[in-house]
N, C-alpha and C positions, 0 to 999 in steps of 0.2 A: 504494499499500499503506500509506503513512504517513497518507494522508488517512482511509482506511478505519479505521485504528487509532484516530485522533483521534475519529472519530465514535462509534466503540464506546466509547471512554473517556468521552466526553460524555455518552453514553446512560446509562452506568453512574452517573456523578455525578448525572445528573437523576433517575434512579430512587431513589437514595440520599436526595436532598432530598425527593422526592415521599413516600417512606415516612416519613422523619423528620417531615415536616410532618403527616402523617396520624396518626402516633403522638402528637405533641403535641396534636392536636385531640381525640383520644380521651381522653387524659389530662385535658385542660382541662375536659371535660364532666363528669368525676367531681364535682368540688365544686359544680358548678352543679346537677347532678342531686340531690346530697345536700341542698344547701340548699333546692331546690324542695320536696322531699318534707318537709323539716323545717317548711316555711311550711304545707303542707297539714295536717301532723300537729298543728300549733299550732291551726289552724282547728277541727280535729275535737275537740280538748280543750276549746275554747271552746264547742262545741256539746254538750258533756257526755259525750264518749267517754272510755272507761276508759284512764287515763294509761299504765299498764303495758303493756296490750295494744297501744296505739297506738305506744309507743316500741319494742316488740319488732318490730312490722311494719315501722317505719321503719328500724331497725337491720338487719333482714334484707334489705330491698330495697336499702339503701346498701351492704351487703356484697356482694350478688349483683352489682351494678353494678361495684363496685371490682374484684372478683375476676375478673369476665368480661372487662373491659378489659385488666387485667394479664395474664391468661391468653392473650390474643390477641397479645401484643407480645413481641418478643425484647429484647435489650439490657437496659438497667438496670431497666426495668418487670419483666421476667420474672425477673431475678436477685433483685430486691427482693421480688417475690411469693413465690418459693421460700423466701426467708429467712422470711417471714410464715407460710408454710404449715405450719411445724413447731408453730405455735401452736394448730393445728386442735382439739387435745384440749381447749383452754381455753374453746371456745365453749359458752355455756350451753345446756342441753338444750332450753329453751323456743324457741330460735331455730330448731330443727328440722334435719332432715338435709340439706335443700336448702342451707342456710347452709354446713354443713360440707362438702358436696360441691363447693361453690364454690371453697372453700379448697384442697382436695386436688387440684383440676384444675390448680393452678399448678404441680404437679410433672410435669404431662403434656407431651407434645410440642407444640412450636409449628409453625406451617406450614413446610413445607420450602422449601429454596432450590433453584432449578432446576438440572438437571445441567449446563447451559452454564456457569452461574455457578461451579459447584463446579470444573469443569475449568480455568476461567480462574484460579482461586485456585491450584490444584495447578500450573499452568504457571508462575506467578509464584514459587511458593515451593519446588517441587521440581525446577523445570526443564522445559522443553518435552517432554523425553523421559521424563517421570515414569512413563509407563505400563511401561517397561522394568524398572522397580523392583518392578512387581507381576505376579503370575500372573494376577490377575483383580481387578476393582474393580467394586462395585455402585453403580450411579448413584442408586438410590433409598436414601434415609437410613434408617438403623435407629433412630435416636434423635435428639433435639435438646437442646442445652443453651441456656444464656441468650445466648451470644454465638457459638455455633457449632453445626454438627451432625455426627453420626457416621455413617460409612460402613463397611460390612463389606467386607474385601478379603483376598486372599492374597498375602503378601509373596514376593519372589523366592526365599527359602529354603524356601518351602512353609508357613511359619506363618500361620495365620489371624489378622489383625489388625484393629484398630479405627482408622480415620482420622478425626480430628476437624478439621474445616474451619471457619475462622472465617468468618462472614457479611461480605461486602464492605460497607464502611461501618459495621461494628460499633462502631469507636471513636467516631464521630461521633453514632450512635444512643445509644450508652451515656451519653456525657457530656450529651447533650440530655435523654434521660429522667431521669437523676438531678438535673439542674437543676430540671426541671419537678416531680418528685416532692418535692424539698426544700421547695417551696412549699405542700405539702399535707400535712405530717407531723401537723399538729393534727387534721384531718379523719380521717386514716387511724387514728390513735391512738384516736379515738372509736368506731371500727368493731371494732378487735381488742383483746378484753379481754387485759390483761396484757402487751402488746407495747410495749416502749419503742423507738418508732420512730425517734426521731432518731439515737441511737448506731448503730443498725443501718445506717441510711442513710449516716451519716458514715464508717463502716467501709468500705463498699461503695465509696463515692466515693473514699476515701484509697487504696484498693487497685486502683482501676481500671486505672491504667497498667501495673501488674505483670501482671494477669490478661490484658491485650490482647496481651502478648508470650508466646506458648506456650512459649518457650524456658525462661522462668521456671517454668512448670508442669512442663515436662520435668525440670528440675533437681530440683524438689520430689519428683517421683515417682520419679525414679531413687534419691534418698536413701531414700525409704520402701521401694521394691522391694528395695534392697540389705539394709536393716535387718531386713525381714521375710521375706528369702529362706529358704525351707525351714522357716517357721513351722508348726506343726501345725494351727493354728486360724485363722490370718489370712493373706490373699494380696493382693498388690498386683500388678497387671500390669506387666511390664517395658517400658520405652520402647524403641522400635525405631528411631525416626527423629524429628527435630523441626526446625521452622523457626518464623519468627515467628508465621505465621498457619496452620501445620498441625502436628499432632502425631500420631505413629503409635505405638500400643501393642499389646501382645498382647491378642487378643479372649478374653473369658471369657464362659462361658454360665452364667446361673444364674437364680435367682428374685428379682425385685426386692422389697426390704423393703416398699415401698408395697403390693404384692400380698398379702404376708403380712398386713399390717395390716388390708386390706380383707377377706380370709379370716377373720381373727380377729373382725372385727366381725360378720360373718354367722353365724360358728359358733365361739363362744369356746372351748368345751371341746375340739374336735377339734385345735385348733392351740396349745394352751397350752405344751406342751413346746418346740415349735419357736420360739414367740415369745420364751419365757424364754432360749433358747439365743441368738437373734439379739440380745437385749438384753445378755445377758452378755458376748458377743463384742465388741459395739459399745462397752461400757463398758472392756473391757480394752484395746481399740485406742486410745481416747481418753486414758485414763489412763496408758498406757504409753509413748506416742509421744514425748512431750518428752524422757524420759530415754534412749529407745531411739534415736531419730532426731535429736533436738535441734530438732524441728518439731512444731507441732499443726495437725492437719487442720481447717481452719477453716470448712468448709461443710457442716454437719450437716442433711442432709435425706434422706428416705427414698430419693431417686433415686440417691443416690451409694453406696448399699450393696446388696449382693445375696448370697443364699446359694447356694453351689455344691452340686452333686450329692453331693460327698464331705463335706459338713458344714462346710466352711470359710466364713468371712465374707469377701467380696471387697470392696475399697474402690477407688473410682475418683474422678476429677475433683480434682486436687491444684493447682488454680489459686489457690485462697485457702489460704495456710499462715501460721502465726504463728511466727516464729524464737524458739525457747526452748532455746538452746544449753546451758544448765545446768539443763535440766528445769524443773518447775514452781517457781515462787518460794516459798522456805520460809515466807514470811509467810502464804501461803494455808493451809498445813498447821497453823500455829500458831493461826490464827483459827479454824479448824474445830475444833481440839483444845479451845480455850477455850469454843466454843459447846457442845460435847458435854458438857463438864464444868460448864457454866452459869456459867462464871467471866465474868460480864458486866462487872464491875469492870475485870479485866485486858484484856477484849476492847474496851471503850469506849476506854481508854487507848491501846491498840495502834492503833486507828483514828485517833485523834487524831494520834498520832506519825507516822503513815505517810500522811497526806493523805486519808484517807477522809472527812473532815468538812470541809465547806466553810469556809473562813477566815472568822471573825466569828460562825458559829453555834454554838449551845450544844445538846448533847444529854446526857441522863443515861443511866447504865447500865440503868435501869429501862425507858426509852424504847427503848433498842436491844433489850432482852430481848423487849419486846411486839412490836416490829417483826419481829424474826427468827422468833418464835414459829410463824407460819404456814408457814414455809419449812423448818422444822427436823425435820419428821417422818422424812426419809430418814435422818438422822444418829442417830436414838434407838435404832435396832435394828440388829443385824447385817445383816438382809435386809429390804427394803422393796418393797412392792407399788405400782407407780406406776399410778394410774388417772385416767380422765378426771374422775371426780367430785372426786378430790383436786386435780387441776390446776385444775378450775373453781373450787374454793374458794380456792386460792392466787391465782388471776388476779383473783377477785372483791376479795379484800383488797388487791391491789396497784392496782386501779383505782377505789377508793372514795375520793373526793377529800375526803369529810367526815370521814374516820377520823383517829384520833390517829397510827396508823401512817403515814399519808401526810405528816403534818406532820414526822415524823422522816425520812421518805424525802426530803423537800425540803431537808433539812439536810445530806444525804450526797451524796458524789460518788464514782464510780469512777475511780481514777487510770488515766491513758491506757495504762500498760503491762499492765493488767489487762482492758481492755475486750474484747479478743478472746477471752480465756480465758472470760469470763462469757458472751459470746455463744454460744460452743461449748457450755458447761455448759447455758444455757437452751435451746438447740435440741435437745440431747441428751435432756434431761428431757422436752421436748415429744414427741419420738419415743417415749421409753419409755412415756409415758402412752397415746400412740396404740396402742402394741403391748399395752397392759394387761399388762405384764410385771413379774415379781418378780426382783430381783438383789440379791446382797450388796454393796450400794453402799459401806458403810462398809469392808468388807474389801478393796475395790478402792482406795478412798482411802487406806487405812492402808498399802498396799503401794508406792503410788507418790508420795504427797504428802510431801516431805522432813520438814516441820516435825511433822506428825501422825505420820509413821512413827517419827521418833526419839522422840517423847514416849510414844508407845504401847509401843514396844519397852522403854523405860526402866522403865515402870510394871509 
């Protein structure tokens, strides 16, 4: 018996190594493919081809290769791809629907884990008698995540539950993927307009160990479920059981926000009210969570939100959360208030005083004003319509390396304690643009940002 167990263990380890090598080989092909196409494009330009058309073709083919490879993988590659996918709305129209489709596929399911492997993980995590804890368990997964897959089951008390099971070897795969991707940030940045790839990847890497232990996710989810219990518009499924590699939560049926986005693109008029409601509820959830829960849900992509039949928004996947025990930092509200009032002298000084300017660099209030202008539309009115066209314009400014705004950007830095907040903001704005929705952005901000709330109430 012992020898059989050893052979099985060796087989699992061998399979992990084989899959990891295959992942790394696929990832390694990305820069080679992009470089090869760049050389071909250079040759075409020498032969008199249209530069703009050739660059568009190269960028589209590079994107297709990048997103196809990331979409086939689990681990860090899939997680990174999902983080990038919220920037889909920033893709310029001339790159076509195929380019956009490649991005949105990153939110779809990855290839499933065999039932035998699932049972083995459940044996290890819930005990060999784990079936006694369930009335029934569906071996075929209902969905997949970056480091695990979800199975529908019925718990012993009759509740329908979602059982998320971590892929064997996910820890090794995640670390290997992130190491490989870290060497490709420059190339990936050239493909995704407006995506600041390095900090996104740095955050994912930093929080890897936390997310690999589902007990951390369970603790986060319990806190959110308790805080939003009985909420009329928002729902978080309760945690039923948890272990390091398995988490069991209440099952919810709903329409994924990704489907609502797709339906809206096909027929904008018929889904306008629904898209606006989704956007409003997502805004309320993100703005209110730090003060309500002391945490910020830090994984904003459409796969983590769904609309229930009763009109509530359900939120899932709490593996990535940022601790904000005192709510949003007051300085963010003060900065936003100064931007609304166009007090760029005061805003520039505040940025100098609080580490937003790289030591030794110099910026003027006029440069700050010019830099922020493309991003400031949502704060100029009580209600703002987030569109792909607006997102594309902002992303274009953010990636024009010859502009004076980029010169200013290179003198600025985001303090470490605000990185996660701004990633959530950027991801949420990306989803709002995909939804083509209008929300009272400033009303939400004024309700939940301390510095802005105090100043507006005093005025």
